[in-house]
Every structure is written in structure tokens, then in C-alpha cells.
N, C-alpha and C positions, 0 to 999 in steps of 0.2 A: 518823075513819075510822081501824077500825082493820084488823087482817089480816082477822078471821071474816065482816067486813062485804063483802069482793071478792066473795062469791060472786054475792052478791044483784043485782049490774049485769048485766046484760044485754048480749048480745052482745060481752063481754068480749075483748080483743084483747092473748093475751100472746103470749111471755115475756114479762114489766118486772120493774124493782128496787122491792120498798114500801119506802118507810122511813119507820118508826113513829118522829116528833120527840117523843113525850113521853120514848122509852127514854132518846133522845138529852139530851135537859136533865136529866133526872134524872142519868146519867150524868157528866156536865159539873160539875152541882151538888156530886155528889160526890167528886171531882176538886180544884174548888176550894176545896173546906170543907177537905179533907186539904193542898192546897199553903196555906193561910193558915195553919194550923195548925201545919203542919214548915216550912217556909218554903222548899219545894222548889218549885222552878217546872216547869211541864210548857208542852213545846215540842208541840204534835201533829203527826203521820209525814203527811205530804199522801198518801206515795204509797199509803196504804190505802183511801183514797176523797179522791176530788177534784171532787164536786157542788159546784158555787156555793152552792148553798141550805145545806147542811152545814157549809161551810167558813165560810160568813157565822157561822152559831150558834156554831159553835167560837168564832173570832175574837173574836165579840161577848162572849164570857165570859174575855177576855182572856188566853187563850192564844197562845205561839210556836208560828211554824213550823218543821220541819225539812223541808228538801227535799231531792232527790236529782237535782235537774235543773232546766236554766235555767229552761225552761216554768214549772216548779212555783216557781221564785223570783217570779215573773213573776205567778206566779195567786195566790201567798200575799199580795204586796203588792195586788192589785185587790180582794179578800175582806177585807183589813180587816184582814192584821196588821201590824204598826208594822216598820218597818224593823229597827230594832233589835233586834228579836225574830225574825228571820227568820235561818236556821239553812242552808248551805249544804254538804251532804255530798257524798260520793259519791268512786269511784278514780278515774273516767275525766272529769272535767270540761274542755268545750273549753274554745278562748279565748273564742268570743262570748257561753257561759255565762258564764266569769269576769267579762267586762265585763258583762253584763248584771247579776250580780248585786253588783258595785263600783258602778254606776251605782243598784241599789236602796237601796244600802247595810246588804247581810246581811252576815254572817262567815259566815268558811268554817269547816269541820271538814277537815282536810288529811291527806290519806293519805300520801305521800310525796314525799322530798329531790324530783326534776321538779317535780313537782305547784307545789311550794312556794315553789321558783324559779321557775316562769313566772308565779304570783300575784303576785309581787313585783315581777316586768318589767312584767306589764300593768297593777301598778296606779301603778309610775312613771312610764310612758308616758300615764298618765290623771290625773298628779299626785293620786293617792291613797297612802292608805296603809289595806291590809284587816287588819281584825282577822282572826288566826286560831288555831284549839283544834288540837291535834293530836292524831289518835285513835290509840289507841294501842291492839295487837291484842296483849289480857293471858293470852293461851292459858289461857283458864277453858272448860271443857266446860256448856253449857247446858243438858243435859239433856233436846234436843228432836230433831227431826228433822232428817238430815244436811243437805238442802237450806237448811235456816235458821236453821243456826248459823253463825257468824261471828265469832268470838272466838277458836279457833284455830289454831294456829302455819300446817296446811296452809290458810287459807283466805285469800282475795287482799287483804283490809283493812287497812289499818293500820300500824302502825310495830312489827317484833318487839324485843325490849329490846337482843339487838345492834347495832341502830342509832341508839340511845339520844346517846351522847356526837356522833357528828357529827348529827345533825337538831339537839341545842342548841347546837353549835359553825355552826352554817348559818344558823340562827333568829337569832342575837347577831347574825350577819354583814349582814343584811339589814336596810335602811333605809325600805322599803315596808310591811312587813308588822310589823303590832303584837300579839305574843303575849299571848292572853290568859287559854287553861285548855288541857285535857287533859281528850279523850273516848273513851269505848269505847262500842261496843256488841257483845253477846255472842252473839245471837239472837233468835229469835222462838218464841212461845208457850209461854213456859217457866212450867209450873204447879209445879215444885220453887220456890217462892216465899221461902225463908228460904233453906234451904240454898245456892240458886244465889246470888241476889244478898249474902248474906252475904260469900258466897266474894268478890265484884264489889269491895265495899266497900272486905276488908281489902286486896284488891290495889290500888284507888286511892288508900288509903294510904300505902299503899309508894311509890307510882312517882309521887305529891305529892312523897312526902319528899323524893325522888332527886332531881328537878327542882328544885327549889327548893335544895336544894343543893349544886347546879350553878349558882346564880344565876340560872333566871328563877322569877318570880313566877308560882303560879298563881292568879289570880282567878276563874274559873268550875273548875267540877268538874261535868262531864257524863256521866252514868252511862246516856246509851242509852233504849232500852226493852225490849219483848220482853214483855212481862206476859201470863200468858195467857188464856182465855174458855174459856165451860163449851160445848162444840159436843155434847155428848149432851143437855143440859136446859137450853135458853136460858129459859124460861118460868121454871124454879124461879132460875135465876143469869143474871138477864138484865142485871148492872153486876158486873164484874170487881171481885177482890180488889185496890181498890187500899189498901184498910190496910194488909194484910198486907207492902205491894210499900214502901208508905212508912215504914213504923214500922222495918222491916228496915233501909229506910236511916238512919233516923233515930235509932237503935239504934247502927250498926256506922261511918258514915264520919265519917270526923274532919275536923272542919271548923271554920274561925275566923270570926265575925264579918266579915271584909273579904270574905270567900268567898261564893258563888254556884252554888247545886249544881241542875242541871236534869236532868230525864227528857225522854223521847220517845215517850208511848206512842201506837199507831195504831189499829192491830188493839182495844186494849180499850177503846179511845175508840168506834166506830162497829160494832163488826161484829154485835153482837147488836142492832141498830137496825133492819137488812137485811133482806127476804128477797126470795130469786128465785121471782116466781110465774110460775107455767107451768100448763097446759093437758093432762089426758091426750085424748092423742088415741089411743090401743088399748088394750084388753086383752088382749094374746097368750096362749090358753094353749100354750104350748111341752109338749114330751113329758115332759120330767121337773122342767119348773119354771111358773109362770108369769112372763107381763111386762107392767108399768106401761112405756108409751111416751108419753112428754113431748114437750111441743114447746121443750123447755129444752134445751140442749145444751151441751157442753163449752166452746163457742165462747161462751156466755155468761157461764161461771163455770168456767174451767179447774183449780182445784184439786185437785178429786178424779182428774181424769185426770195431772195434776204430779207433787201428793205423796200417793196415793192418802187425799186428806184427807174425812173422816167428816163429811156433814150432814145432819143429821137430816129428813128428809121428812115432812110434815103433808099428810093429807088438809083441807083447808079447808070444803070442802064437805061432806064425810060429818061434820064439827065441828056445823056450821052446822046440819045435817039431823037430828044425834043418832043416826045410824047407828052402833049399838054393835058390830054380825060383824066380823071380823077373816079379813083371809088373808094369806098370806106372798109377795111379789112379789118379784120384780129388778125394778126403780129403773131406765129406760136413758132415755137421749136420743135427738135421731134424727140425730146423727152421723153420716159413714159410717165408725167408726174404733170397734175394740173396748173400747176403754177411755173410750167416750163412755158412762159405766156412773154412777149415782147412788147407787147402793146393792144391793148380791145380798141375799136372804134377807131383806126390810126386814118387818116385821110392820105392817101397815096398815089400815084400817078399809076393809072390803069396796068395791071403788073398779070405777068407771065411766069411760064414754067419757063425757069433757066437764066430769068434776071436775075441780076448783081443788086444785092443791094448791102447797107454798109446800117452795120448799129453804132453811133455816133460816140462821142466822150469815153472813149474806154479805154483811153490809155493807163487811167487809174484803176488800181483795184479791177482789173480784170484780167490777163494771163495770170497773176501772178494770185488767184484766187481759182484756178481752173481745175477740173478735177476730171479725174478720169473713169466717172459715174455711165453705167451701161455700157463698159467695155468702148468709149469713147476714145480717139487720138487727141490727144493735145495740139492745141491749133498751132502751127509755128508761128514768126514772126518773119513781118517783111518790110524793109526800110525804103524809103521815097527815095534814096541817092543809090538804090541797089536795084537795077531792073531785070532780076530776077523773081518770078513770080513761083508760086507751087501750081504744077502741072500734072494730069493724067494720062495714063495710057488710053485711049479708046475701048471699050469693052467690046464695040462689034462694030 
């Protein structure tokens, strides 16, 4: 089933998330090929999308898992990710989450001295030794939206350079942590690929040398994620530019034979395979503009309201009908908030009540950030390799 097949279903119940598993498979194959070629290992960031069908497809391709909560760690293990390829990151790990991660056998990306000491304490109580990477704040501008940059001095993540001597001394003093490497993550939706990731590699080279000069052997080099995708034209660019990313790392990162390099893509793996499918409720003629009101709202996909993020809107019914005439609309949702807007001044095929529209590039940070605001029901997931779609009984 393809996105364009959906309007043919009668009594379609929307909104729902539609995932094109062929795009996901092609994306994963591209990533696996580059990983084999360059020796750069990928860990999928579960925070982008945690649908079990998607996680099982990703784990089956041999990727590791990057997790930012204890429940993500448990879900990764459930969906087939090997325990020795699960990383647990995040600035605020609870004691319960640390216990769960230790029992699974996950490694930790550690963000602060209090956290490091707490992991050591809990590991000692369980009779375990925790593998830890230190997350470093490299003070690199990722050239992205201020709310998704994570590697500047003012961000809450990781150790600043001023803390290096102290953290190295503490690591050496602890008995129940095993230092394995250094971790960066500088931001998301990075499109200046070579410029930004070259800077990241050069900064990593400096910090690895510094740590090893002070007696900590760095076996894992983890460069985080952040590769951007094309929200404007997902059909033309359904697969992110993994080649530019891996080639840049391979060119500028200094590494030894005994060192393993990791990256942690999330968005760039799943974003383009997902669309939020919605029905046009009304076409409203305003005094100065026309509105297309759809049944998907900011409760289903919060990125436009939260980040002013752009998602392409396609009238799938018009595509199926071959409608060519266009008109300009503001596309809005049903939620009782002025920020529930999908796009202003969008040129669409002339749109009618009952048309099926798709909000594209919604596979990442869509369903995982959904809410039931206004008592809305969470949108279900539909997969292209399953012919079933949500339907409703006619009211009259």
C-alpha cells in the first residue's frame, strides 16, 4: 500500500500515522552499506520514533540503540537490540532507570559528576560494573534551530572543558565504573554537513588526545547524531545524505585500529517514511484568506506549534483524482489554540471537504510527542506492508 492508495478506502477514520516501510528499508540498507564501508557504527535514537514495528525493522539490520529513558532501554531490549549495543543517555537518569539499564547490560553516556558517582554507587550495590562514556560539551554551533542545538556552553548537556581534570580524577577513583569512551551530540537537523561535522571531528580529535594524555584510554568515539533531512521535498530526497556525513567523519576523524566510532541518527532514519494522514473537515472562506481545516491537530504533531517547523502538505485525494487547478490556503487544525497551524499561504490543489491530505516527513518527532490535549484520541499507526486502515461506522 502506498500513500496515494489511501483515498480509495471508504469510511476512512483519520487522523493516523502512515509509515512507508519500503522507504525505511531503503534508508537502512543505505546506512548499513556505508557503515560496512567506513567502519562507523550506527545506534538508532529511539526518541525519534518508538513504534515497535519500526524498532524491530531497525534492530534486524544490526543497528544499536540510543536511549534517553529507562523505558526506552527496556523497549530496545524487547525489540531485539543487543544489550551490548544499547546506550543510555540523558541528563536526569533516575535511580530506577539506572538499575534497569544495569540489569539490561546497557552502557551509559554520563553527563555530570553527581550522575557518575550515583551510577558507581548503584552498580556497587548490585555487584556490577557500569560501562560509561563521558558526554562532552564541545561548544560547537550546529547552525540549527536554537531549541534543538545541544553543544554550546549555554546548553544543559555534558561536561565543559573546565571540568575535565576533575572528572578524569573522579573516574580513576571509582571502582564500579569502566570508562570506555567520549560522546558528543551537538544538535539536530544539521544541513551544513561537511562544515559542522568537520568541526566536530577536529574537536573530538583534540579531546581524545587530551584524555589519553591524562591516562584514560578512549576506546569508543561517539559523535552523536543530528543529520538533517529535506522537509521541503521528501519525494525528491527520501533518504538523507548519509554519504556526506560518513565521508566527512572518515576524512577528518583521527582513529586507531583499536577504537570504535559510533553515530546516533534518529530523525534521518525514520523521518521521511512517515506521514500524518488527515481529512479536510471544512474549507472556510475568510475575509482576506481561505482556510483548509483538517482533523489532525497540534496534539498529533506538535513540531509546527513548538518550533515553527515546516511540513509539506499534500492533497492526496487531488493527486489520485488528477486535479490540476490550485488555490492558496492557510491549513489549520481543530485544536482550540491559535498556534494550531500547519502552514500559511500554502498552494494546494483546489481542496474540498472530505479530501485526504498528508502532512509529510512526520516519521520523526511526530507520534512520540503526541498528546491527548482537548481530549483528543492518539492517532494510530498504519504500515504500508499491512492493508488494514482505520475505518468508522457511518453516522447516518
